[in-house]
Structure formats: C-alpha cells, structure tokens
N, CA, C and O atoms as a GROMACS GRO file, in nm:
protein
  516
    1MET      N    1   9.584   9.052   8.355
    1MET     CA    2   9.472   9.058   8.468
    1MET      C    3   9.334   9.099   8.410
    1MET      O    4   9.320   9.205   8.349
    2TYR      N    5   9.237   9.014   8.429
    2TYR     CA    6   9.125   8.994   8.363
    2TYR      C    7   8.992   9.098   8.421
    2TYR      O    8   8.956   9.090   8.538
    3ARG      N    9   8.932   9.184   8.334
    3ARG     CA   10   8.838   9.273   8.379
    3ARG      C   11   8.691   9.239   8.321
    3ARG      O   12   8.661   9.203   8.207
    4SER      N   13   8.620   9.257   8.418
    4SER     CA   14   8.467   9.226   8.375
    4SER      C   15   8.373   9.292   8.259
    4SER      O   16   8.371   9.415   8.269
    5ILE      N   17   8.324   9.260   8.192
    5ILE     CA   18   8.219   9.333   8.142
    5ILE      C   19   8.129   9.459   8.162
    5ILE      O   20   8.056   9.468   8.260
    6PRO      N   21   8.135   9.557   8.066
    6PRO     CA   22   8.034   9.668   8.189
    6PRO      C   23   7.952   9.619   8.209
    6PRO      O   24   7.919   9.508   8.166
    7GLU      N   25   7.881   9.706   8.297
    7GLU     CA   26   7.720   9.691   8.383
    7GLU      C   27   7.646   9.710   8.243
    7GLU      O   28   7.684   9.789   8.157
    8PRO      N   29   7.536   9.628   8.234
    8PRO     CA   30   7.443   9.655   8.113
    8PRO      C   31   7.368   9.835   8.086
    8PRO      O   32   7.316   9.871   7.980
    9GLU      N   33   7.381   9.918   8.207
    9GLU     CA   34   7.361  10.018   8.174
    9GLU      C   35   7.482  10.144   8.099
    9GLU      O   36   7.477  10.264   8.074
   10HIS      N   37   7.572  10.045   8.085
   10HIS     CA   38   7.717  10.107   7.997
   10HIS      C   39   7.677  10.042   7.846
   10HIS      O   40   7.741  10.073   7.745
   11LEU      N   41   7.586   9.966   7.843
   11LEU     CA   42   7.594   9.862   7.697
   11LEU      C   43   7.462   9.933   7.653
   11LEU      O   44   7.426   9.900   7.541
   12ARG      N   45   7.366  10.043   7.731
   12ARG     CA   46   7.251  10.072   7.641
   12ARG      C   47   7.254  10.139   7.519
   12ARG      O   48   7.354  10.208   7.496
   13LEU      N   49   7.135  10.133   7.408
   13LEU     CA   50   7.180  10.221   7.258
   13LEU      C   51   7.130  10.336   7.299
   13LEU      O   52   7.048  10.360   7.387
   14PRO      N   53   7.212  10.433   7.199
   14PRO     CA   54   7.194  10.543   7.214
   14PRO      C   55   7.013  10.614   7.160
   14PRO      O   56   6.940  10.519   7.132
   15LYS      N   57   6.961  10.715   7.149
   15LYS     CA   58   6.839  10.735   7.118
   15LYS      C   59   6.802  10.685   6.967
   15LYS      O   60   6.863  10.751   6.882
   16GLY      N   61   6.718  10.587   6.913
   16GLY     CA   62   6.715  10.608   6.754
   16GLY      C   63   6.779  10.466   6.727
   16GLY      O   64   6.759  10.405   6.622
   17GLU      N   65   6.865  10.412   6.839
   17GLU     CA   66   6.964  10.264   6.779
   17GLU      C   67   6.849  10.158   6.787
   17GLU      O   68   6.822  10.077   6.698
   18ALA      N   69   6.777  10.173   6.927
   18ALA     CA   70   6.650  10.102   6.903
   18ALA      C   71   6.585  10.014   6.797
   18ALA      O   72   6.574   9.892   6.781
   19ILE      N   73   6.545  10.122   6.732
   19ILE     CA   74   6.472  10.078   6.576
   19ILE      C   75   6.552   9.998   6.502
   19ILE      O   76   6.495   9.918   6.428
   20ASP      N   77   6.736  10.001   6.504
   20ASP     CA   78   6.801   9.968   6.401
   20ASP      C   79   6.816   9.824   6.474
   20ASP      O   80   6.828   9.725   6.403
   21MET      N   81   6.815   9.808   6.638
   21MET     CA   82   6.862   9.661   6.645
   21MET      C   83   6.726   9.623   6.675
   21MET      O   84   6.736   9.516   6.735
   22GLU      N   85   6.607   9.654   6.664
   22GLU     CA   86   6.503   9.555   6.600
   22GLU      C   87   6.509   9.494   6.509
   22GLU      O   88   6.475   9.375   6.508
   23LYS      N   89   6.556   9.561   6.402
   23LYS     CA   90   6.586   9.527   6.264
   23LYS      C   91   6.644   9.368   6.253
   23LYS      O   92   6.598   9.268   6.198
   24VAL      N   93   6.791   9.401   6.346
   24VAL     CA   94   6.880   9.287   6.344
   24VAL      C   95   6.820   9.185   6.418
   24VAL      O   96   6.875   9.076   6.430
   25ILE      N   97   6.714   9.211   6.469
   25ILE     CA   98   6.703   9.079   6.554
   25ILE      C   99   6.619   8.975   6.450
   25ILE      O  100   6.644   8.856   6.427
   26GLU      N  101   6.486   9.078   6.384
   26GLU     CA  102   6.426   9.035   6.301
   26GLU      C  103   6.494   8.952   6.218
   26GLU      O  104   6.449   8.842   6.182
   27PHE      N  105   6.624   9.007   6.177
   27PHE     CA  106   6.678   8.942   6.065
   27PHE      C  107   6.748   8.790   6.100
   27PHE      O  108   6.728   8.684   6.041
   28ILE      N  109   6.833   8.814   6.213
   28ILE     CA  110   6.896   8.697   6.307
   28ILE      C  111   6.794   8.599   6.312
   28ILE      O  112   6.830   8.486   6.280
   29GLU      N  113   6.663   8.615   6.346
   29GLU     CA  114   6.570   8.513   6.382
   29GLU      C  115   6.504   8.415   6.254
   29GLU      O  116   6.460   8.300   6.244
   30LYS      N  117   6.521   8.503   6.185
   30LYS     CA  118   6.465   8.450   6.045
   30LYS      C  119   6.589   8.317   5.972
   30LYS      O  120   6.552   8.235   5.888
   31GLN      N  121   6.702   8.322   6.016
   31GLN     CA  122   6.815   8.294   5.913
   31GLN      C  123   6.803   8.142   5.967
   31GLN      O  124   6.763   8.110   6.079
   32LYS      N  125   6.853   8.042   5.850
   32LYS     CA  126   6.886   7.933   5.892
   32LYS      C  127   7.039   7.901   5.936
   32LYS      O  128   7.090   7.832   5.848
   33TRP      N  129   7.110   7.922   6.020
   33TRP     CA  130   7.206   7.895   6.067
   33TRP      C  131   7.297   7.774   6.021
   33TRP      O  132   7.236   7.667   6.019
   34ILE      N  133   7.422   7.768   5.985
   34ILE     CA  134   7.494   7.661   5.978
   34ILE      C  135   7.585   7.650   6.045
   34ILE      O  136   7.666   7.742   6.052
   35PHE      N  137   7.607   7.492   6.142
   35PHE     CA  138   7.690   7.474   6.211
   35PHE      C  139   7.849   7.497   6.157
   35PHE      O  140   7.858   7.453   6.042
   36ALA      N  141   7.975   7.553   6.206
   36ALA     CA  142   8.099   7.579   6.146
   36ALA      C  143   8.180   7.428   6.186
   36ALA      O  144   8.249   7.424   6.287
   37LYS      N  145   8.162   7.286   6.082
   37LYS     CA  146   8.239   7.186   6.124
   37LYS      C  147   8.388   7.194   6.142
   37LYS      O  148   8.444   7.120   6.223
   38THR      N  149   8.455   7.279   6.071
   38THR     CA  150   8.569   7.327   6.091
   38THR      C  151   8.643   7.308   6.215
   38THR      O  152   8.748   7.249   6.241
   39TYR      N  153   8.528   7.398   6.312
   39TYR     CA  154   8.574   7.463   6.455
   39TYR      C  155   8.499   7.430   6.542
   39TYR      O  156   8.470   7.503   6.637
   40ALA      N  157   8.449   7.296   6.519
   40ALA     CA  158   8.365   7.220   6.619
   40ALA      C  159   8.422   7.197   6.757
   40ALA      O  160   8.361   7.216   6.862
   41HIS      N  161   8.547   7.154   6.746
   41HIS     CA  162   8.619   7.078   6.883
   41HIS      C  163   8.688   7.245   6.940
   41HIS      O  164   8.698   7.258   7.062
   42LYS      N  165   8.727   7.354   6.859
   42LYS     CA  166   8.792   7.472   6.922
   42LYS      C  167   8.747   7.559   6.962
   42LYS      O  168   8.780   7.628   7.059
   43ALA      N  169   8.622   7.571   6.857
   43ALA     CA  170   8.549   7.756   6.868
   43ALA      C  171   8.406   7.717   6.786
   43ALA      O  172   8.394   7.763   6.672
   44PRO      N  173   8.316   7.648   6.833
   44PRO     CA  174   8.206   7.599   6.820
   44PRO      C  175   8.124   7.726   6.762
   44PRO      O  176   8.148   7.820   6.837
   45HIS      N  177   8.028   7.769   6.648
   45HIS     CA  178   7.970   7.876   6.595
   45HIS      C  179   7.901   7.783   6.474
   45HIS      O  180   7.919   7.673   6.420
   46GLU      N  181   7.800   7.911   6.464
   46GLU     CA  182   7.713   7.887   6.300
   46GLU      C  183   7.755   8.026   6.311
   46GLU      O  184   7.784   8.112   6.395
   47TYR      N  185   7.740   7.997   6.118
   47TYR     CA  186   7.728   8.115   6.059
   47TYR      C  187   7.652   8.160   5.911
   47TYR      O  188   7.625   8.059   5.845
   48VAL      N  189   7.620   8.257   5.860
   48VAL     CA  190   7.539   8.265   5.737
   48VAL      C  191   7.655   8.365   5.650
   48VAL      O  192   7.746   8.434   5.694
   49VAL      N  193   7.617   8.345   5.533
   49VAL     CA  194   7.737   8.380   5.433
   49VAL      C  195   7.665   8.480   5.352
   49VAL      O  196   7.578   8.424   5.285
   50ARG      N  197   7.670   8.607   5.334
   50ARG     CA  198   7.653   8.683   5.249
   50ARG      C  199   7.582   8.646   5.073
   50ARG      O  200   7.660   8.615   4.983
   51GLY      N  201   7.475   8.654   5.055
   51GLY     CA  202   7.425   8.581   4.958
   51GLY      C  203   7.346   8.510   4.914
   51GLY      O  204   7.290   8.494   4.805
   52LYS      N  205   7.343   8.429   5.098
   52LYS     CA  206   7.264   8.277   5.071
   52LYS      C  207   7.183   8.297   5.212
   52LYS      O  208   7.172   8.192   5.275
   53VAL      N  209   7.127   8.406   5.270
   53VAL     CA  210   7.072   8.416   5.355
   53VAL      C  211   6.932   8.447   5.336
   53VAL      O  212   6.905   8.467   5.217
   54ASN      N  213   6.836   8.458   5.416
   54ASN     CA  214   6.652   8.460   5.439
   54ASN      C  215   6.653   8.620   5.482
   54ASN      O  216   6.648   8.665   5.597
   55GLY      N  217   6.661   8.712   5.320
   55GLY     CA  218   6.603   8.835   5.343
   55GLY      C  219   6.715   8.913   5.258
   55GLY      O  220   6.797   8.829   5.219
   56SER      N  221   6.746   9.031   5.218
   56SER     CA  222   6.780   9.106   5.143
   56SER      C  223   6.944   9.104   5.169
   56SER      O  224   7.009   9.052   5.259
   57ASP      N  225   6.981   9.176   5.064
   57ASP     CA  226   7.140   9.190   5.070
   57ASP      C  227   7.182   9.324   5.152
   57ASP      O  228   7.288   9.346   5.209
   58GLU      N  229   7.067   9.406   5.141
   58GLU     CA  230   7.048   9.554   5.212
   58GLU      C  231   6.997   9.531   5.392
   58GLU      O  232   7.012   9.600   5.493
   59GLU      N  233   6.937   9.404   5.365
   59GLU     CA  234   6.921   9.396   5.511
   59GLU      C  235   7.055   9.338   5.634
   59GLU      O  236   7.092   9.375   5.746
   60PHE      N  237   7.100   9.214   5.520
   60PHE     CA  238   7.269   9.129   5.560
   60PHE      C  239   7.334   9.283   5.604
   60PHE      O  240   7.369   9.310   5.719
   61MET      N  241   7.340   9.354   5.514
   61MET     CA  242   7.469   9.456   5.550
   61MET      C  243   7.402   9.568   5.664
   61MET      O  244   7.473   9.632   5.742
   62HIS      N  245   7.272   9.576   5.660
   62HIS     CA  246   7.231   9.652   5.821
   62HIS      C  247   7.323   9.599   5.897
   62HIS      O  248   7.429   9.654   5.927
   63VAL      N  249   7.269   9.437   5.948
   63VAL     CA  250   7.303   9.421   6.081
   63VAL      C  251   7.501   9.406   6.057
   63VAL      O  252   7.577   9.438   6.149
   64VAL      N  253   7.548   9.358   5.930
   64VAL     CA  254   7.672   9.400   5.956
   64VAL      C  255   7.744   9.543   6.010
   64VAL      O  256   7.815   9.561   6.108
   65ASP      N  257   7.701   9.628   5.916
   65ASP     CA  258   7.725   9.780   5.982
   65ASP      C  259   7.696   9.791   6.141
   65ASP      O  260   7.769   9.838   6.229
   66TYR      N  261   7.594   9.747   6.150
   66TYR     CA  262   7.559   9.774   6.298
   66TYR      C  263   7.665   9.687   6.376
   66TYR      O  264   7.733   9.745   6.461
   67ILE      N  265   7.685   9.553   6.354
   67ILE     CA  266   7.782   9.563   6.484
   67ILE      C  267   7.935   9.612   6.456
   67ILE      O  268   8.022   9.633   6.541
   68GLN      N  269   7.945   9.624   6.327
   68GLN     CA  270   8.081   9.705   6.306
   68GLN      C  271   8.057   9.870   6.407
   68GLN      O  272   8.145   9.932   6.465
   69GLU      N  273   7.940   9.897   6.399
   69GLU     CA  274   7.931  10.042   6.464
   69GLU      C  275   7.933  10.028   6.566
   69GLU      O  276   8.026  10.085   6.623
   70ASN      N  277   7.858   9.963   6.635
   70ASN     CA  278   7.770   9.942   6.784
   70ASN      C  279   7.841   9.829   6.875
   70ASN      O  280   7.792   9.797   6.984
   71GLY      N  281   7.943   9.778   6.832
   71GLY     CA  282   7.985   9.639   6.854
   71GLY      C  283   8.069   9.672   6.993
   71GLY      O  284   8.098   9.790   7.010
   72ILE      N  285   8.110   9.582   7.088
   72ILE     CA  286   8.225   9.596   7.168
   72ILE      C  287   8.350   9.522   7.137
   72ILE      O  288   8.340   9.400   7.126
   73THR      N  289   8.471   9.579   7.119
   73THR     CA  290   8.604   9.560   7.085
   73THR      C  291   8.612   9.430   7.197
   73THR      O  292   8.596   9.435   7.319
   74MET      N  293   8.641   9.317   7.114
   74MET     CA  294   8.708   9.189   7.206
   74MET      C  295   8.812   9.121   7.119
   74MET      O  296   8.834   9.164   7.006
   75TYR      N  297   8.889   8.998   7.178
   75TYR     CA  298   8.975   8.948   7.090
   75TYR      C  299   8.949   8.829   7.081
   75TYR      O  300   8.859   8.802   7.160
   76PHE      N  301   8.997   8.706   7.001
   76PHE     CA  302   9.007   8.615   7.010
   76PHE      C  303   9.150   8.544   6.957
   76PHE      O  304   9.181   8.590   6.847
   77TRP      N  305   9.204   8.487   6.985
   77TRP     CA  306   9.345   8.448   6.954
   77TRP      C  307   9.435   8.594   6.946
   77TRP      O  308   9.532   8.587   6.871
   78ASN      N  309   9.413   8.722   7.012
   78ASN     CA  310   9.510   8.850   6.975
   78ASN      C  311   9.423   8.884   6.804
   78ASN      O  312   9.485   8.946   6.718
   79HIS      N  313   9.328   8.850   6.785
   79HIS     CA  314   9.278   8.946   6.661
   79HIS      C  315   9.167   9.018   6.739
   79HIS      O  316   9.124   8.949   6.832
   80PRO      N  317   9.108   9.138   6.726
   80PRO     CA  318   9.070   9.213   6.773
   80PRO      C  319   8.918   9.208   6.660
   80PRO      O  320   8.942   9.215   6.539
   81ASN      N  321   8.779   9.197   6.702
   81ASN     CA  322   8.677   9.205   6.638
   81ASN      C  323   8.571   9.257   6.728
   81ASN      O  324   8.564   9.240   6.850
   82LYS      N  325   8.478   9.331   6.642
   82LYS     CA  326   8.363   9.393   6.731
   82LYS      C  327   8.274   9.279   6.712
   82LYS      O  328   8.256   9.215   6.609
   83TYR      N  329   8.208   9.260   6.853
   83TYR     CA  330   8.104   9.132   6.887
   83TYR      C  331   7.969   9.248   6.954
   83TYR      O  332   7.991   9.360   7.000
   84ILE      N  333   7.853   9.190   6.942
   84ILE     CA  334   7.749   9.253   6.992
   84ILE      C  335   7.649   9.123   7.056
   84ILE      O  336   7.647   9.032   6.973
   85MET      N  337   7.576   9.093   7.165
   85MET     CA  338   7.533   9.029   7.223
   85MET      C  339   7.381   9.034   7.243
   85MET      O  340   7.326   9.126   7.304
   86ILE      N  341   7.320   8.939   7.193
   86ILE     CA  342   7.161   8.937   7.157
   86ILE      C  343   7.138   8.818   7.212
   86ILE      O  344   7.219   8.732   7.179
   87GLY      N  345   7.031   8.775   7.304
   87GLY     CA  346   6.956   8.695   7.394
   87GLY      C  347   7.097   8.627   7.433
   87GLY      O  348   7.192   8.692   7.477
   88GLU      N  349   7.097   8.500   7.413
   88GLU     CA  350   7.157   8.372   7.449
   88GLU      C  351   7.289   8.379   7.373
   88GLU      O  352   7.369   8.288   7.394
   89HIS      N  353   7.329   8.495   7.272
   89HIS     CA  354   7.423   8.456   7.141
   89HIS      C  355   7.500   8.560   7.131
   89HIS      O  356   7.462   8.669   7.174
   90GLN      N  357   7.612   8.544   7.077
   90GLN     CA  358   7.729   8.635   7.042
   90GLN      C  359   7.730   8.632   6.890
   90GLN      O  360   7.713   8.529   6.826
   91TYR      N  361   7.753   8.767   6.831
   91TYR     CA  362   7.744   8.748   6.675
   91TYR      C  363   7.859   8.872   6.667
   91TYR      O  364   7.875   8.969   6.741
   92TRP      N  365   7.948   8.821   6.525
   92TRP     CA  366   8.051   8.870   6.480
   92TRP      C  367   8.098   8.901   6.325
   92TRP      O  368   8.062   8.808   6.252
   93VAL      N  369   8.143   8.970   6.278
   93VAL     CA  370   8.193   8.954   6.141
   93VAL      C  371   8.261   8.913   6.083
   93VAL      O  372   8.365   8.964   6.126
   94MET      N  373   8.303   8.809   5.957
   94MET     CA  374   8.442   8.784   5.887
   94MET      C  375   8.447   8.883   5.757
   94MET      O  376   8.360   8.869   5.672
   95ARG      N  377   8.523   8.958   5.744
   95ARG     CA  378   8.532   9.008   5.616
   95ARG      C  379   8.700   9.071   5.597
   95ARG      O  380   8.786   9.096   5.680
   96ASP      N  381   8.698   9.081   5.444
   96ASP     CA  382   8.829   9.172   5.442
   96ASP      C  383   8.817   9.319   5.409
   96ASP      O  384   8.900   9.410   5.421
   97GLY      N  385   8.707   9.321   5.370
   97GLY     CA  386   8.681   9.489   5.379
   97GLY      C  387   8.532   9.539   5.322
   97GLY      O  388   8.478   9.474   5.233
   98LYS      N  389   8.474   9.649   5.372
   98LYS     CA  390   8.370   9.694   5.370
   98LYS      C  391   8.243   9.604   5.237
   98LYS      O  392   8.126   9.568   5.246
   99ASP      N  393   8.334   9.600   5.139
   99ASP     CA  394   8.258   9.584   4.993
   99ASP      C  395   8.247   9.423   4.995
   99ASP      O  396   8.173   9.364   4.915
  100ASP      N  397   8.323   9.359   5.089
  100ASP     CA  398   8.390   9.194   5.061
  100ASP      C  399   8.266   9.112   5.036
  100ASP      O  400   8.181   9.095   5.123
  101PRO      N  401   8.259   9.058   4.903
  101PRO     CA  402   8.130   8.992   4.872
  101PRO      C  403   8.122   8.884   4.982
  101PRO      O  404   8.010   8.854   5.026
  102THR      N  405   8.226   8.826   5.026
  102THR     CA  406   8.188   8.677   5.125
  102THR      C  407   8.184   8.721   5.260
  102THR      O  408   8.227   8.652   5.353
  103THR      N  409   8.136   8.829   5.274
  103THR     CA  410   8.108   8.804   5.427
  103THR      C  411   8.026   8.736   5.476
  103THR      O  412   7.914   8.698   5.440
  104ILE      N  413   8.106   8.717   5.594
  104ILE     CA  414   8.028   8.602   5.707
  104ILE      C  415   7.991   8.649   5.852
  104ILE      O  416   8.069   8.702   5.932
  105LEU      N  417   7.847   8.619   5.874
  105LEU     CA  418   7.786   8.681   5.990
  105LEU      C  419   7.798   8.524   6.056
  105LEU      O  420   7.754   8.415   6.019
  106ASN      N  421   7.893   8.575   6.189
  106ASN     CA  422   7.869   8.428   6.272
  106ASN      C  423   7.834   8.447   6.407
  106ASN      O  424   7.846   8.556   6.462
  107ARG      N  425   7.792   8.346   6.464
  107ARG     CA  426   7.756   8.365   6.615
  107ARG      C  427   7.761   8.233   6.692
  107ARG      O  428   7.753   8.121   6.641
  108CYS      N  429   7.775   8.260   6.820
  108CYS     CA  430   7.829   8.135   6.914
  108CYS      C  431   7.707   8.127   7.000
  108CYS      O  432   7.620   8.213   6.992
  109ASP      N  433   7.701   8.050   7.062
  109ASP     CA  434   7.643   8.026   7.222
  109ASP      C  435   7.689   8.085   7.342
  109ASP      O  436   7.793   8.027   7.374
  110LEU      N  437   7.656   8.180   7.428
  110LEU     CA  438   7.698   8.203   7.501
  110LEU      C  439   7.746   8.153   7.618
  110LEU      O  440   7.833   8.201   7.690
  111SER      N  441   7.649   8.000   7.640
  111SER     CA  442   7.695   7.925   7.763
  111SER      C  443   7.814   7.826   7.744
  111SER      O  444   7.841   7.750   7.836
  112GLN      N  445   7.910   7.823   7.589
  112GLN     CA  446   7.975   7.752   7.553
  112GLN      C  447   8.148   7.810   7.565
  112GLN      O  448   8.261   7.762   7.557
  113TYR      N  449   8.070   7.962   7.593
  113TYR     CA  450   8.237   8.037   7.605
  113TYR      C  451   8.237   8.152   7.754
  113TYR      O  452   8.141   8.203   7.812
  114LYS      N  453   8.356   8.161   7.777
  114LYS     CA  454   8.380   8.210   7.873
  114LYS      C  455   8.407   8.354   7.846
  114LYS      O  456   8.516   8.354   7.790
  115ILE      N  457   8.376   8.447   7.854
  115ILE     CA  458   8.417   8.604   7.795
  115ILE      C  459   8.460   8.643   7.901
  115ILE      O  460   8.420   8.618   8.015
  116SER      N  461   8.596   8.746   7.844
  116SER     CA  462   8.654   8.794   7.947
  116SER      C  463   8.740   8.943   7.877
  116SER      O  464   8.790   8.916   7.768
  117VAL      N  465   8.762   9.072   7.917
  117VAL     CA  466   8.798   9.178   7.865
  117VAL      C  467   8.940   9.177   7.925
  117VAL      O  468   8.968   9.190   8.044
  118THR      N  469   9.026   9.159   7.820
  118THR     CA  470   9.212   9.179   7.869
  118THR      C  471   9.248   9.294   7.842
  118THR      O  472   9.273   9.321   7.724
  119TRP      N  473   9.258   9.381   7.929
  119TRP     CA  474   9.319   9.505   7.917
  119TRP      C  475   9.465   9.516   7.792
  119TRP      O  476   9.555   9.439   7.827
  120ARG      N  477   9.492   9.583   7.682
  120ARG     CA  478   9.641   9.535   7.607
  120ARG      C  479   9.691   9.668   7.624
  120ARG      O  480   9.747   9.702   7.519
  121GLY      N  481   9.695   9.768   7.719
  121GLY     CA  482   9.791   9.847   7.756
  121GLY      C  483   9.728   9.964   7.612
  121GLY      O  484   9.653   9.932   7.520
  122GLU      N  485   9.783  10.087   7.635
  122GLU     CA  486   9.735  10.219   7.550
  122GLU      C  487   9.741  10.178   7.428
  122GLU      O  488   9.646  10.200   7.353
  123ASN      N  489   9.873  10.098   7.375
  123ASN     CA  490   9.893  10.072   7.214
  123ASN      C  491   9.827   9.971   7.161
  123ASN      O  492   9.836   9.948   7.041
  124GLY      N  493   9.737   9.882   7.259
  124GLY     CA  494   9.695   9.747   7.235
  124GLY      C  495   9.824   9.638   7.210
  124GLY      O  496   9.824   9.551   7.123
  125GLY      N  497   9.931   9.665   7.307
  125GLY     CA  498  10.020   9.586   7.310
  125GLY      C  499  10.016   9.445   7.324
  125GLY      O  500  10.094   9.363   7.276
  126GLY      N  501   9.887   9.419   7.419
  126GLY     CA  502   9.873   9.282   7.415
  126GLY      C  503   9.913   9.196   7.540
  126GLY      O  504   9.900   9.076   7.564
  127GLN      N  505   9.984   9.334   7.637
  127GLN     CA  506  10.027   9.241   7.790
  127GLN      C  507   9.915   9.303   7.850
  127GLN      O  508   9.856   9.411   7.844
  128ASP      N  509   9.907   9.166   7.927
  128ASP     CA  510   9.782   9.170   8.001
  128ASP      C  511   9.834   9.258   8.156
  128ASP      O  512   9.922   9.185   8.201
  129GLU      N  513   9.821   9.358   8.235
  129GLU     CA  514   9.831   9.421   8.332
  129GLU      C  515   9.729   9.426   8.450
  129GLU      O  516   9.751   9.498   8.548
   0.00000   0.00000   0.00000
C-alpha cells in the first residue's frame, strides 16, 4: 500500500534551518549540472562531482550534510537514501562515507518521476502493507 508524502507543514524547517536552506539553494543554482547518460532511459538525472563544482569544497559538503541531516528517507530499488525537494527538483547524494572524495550530488526533475512512500515495516523489511 502506498502512502502519500506528508503535508508541507510536516516538512517545515526548524528555526535556524532557513539560513542553511538559503545556502543550499544558492549553491545548487550556480552549478553546471551534467546529464547522466548511463541512466538516460531508466532513471534520468543530472549530477555534479565533488572537486569539480562552482564553489568551494566547504560549500559542497554543506549541501551534502544538509541533505543527510534534513532529508526524507525514500527508496530507489530497495536502496534507502535521503532526499530533499527544492523547486521542481529532488536532490540526493551518492557516497561511500562522510569523507569520500568521490561524493556525487544528484538531482532529477520531479515531473519525470512518480514519488511514493511505501511502508517497509518496523524493521524496514521491504514488505508493503
């Protein structure tokens, strides 16, 4: 059974988070996003790579940390990840660890995806209820 995404009031940022969100938006707006050709037909999205962004590494990691700390957990092919939605895009991070130098910041156009939240049980067992 699919459940809808929580109403916007449930997604409001705690006090102090608005400043961080402004930094996130400022950073993502100045990037030159690369289309992920490998996933063009099954999961179209764009990305930027740490170390090759418009801005500092500190700014990049601020965005990464913001997503990891404030994102909504959703699943893509049974893989949990943290996501945030800004404007018409959804953003998420791919990395092996906090200090992974190959960290990738991804985004997809929400108009190309159907977002659903599936109940995975108390232990995240993967069975829909």
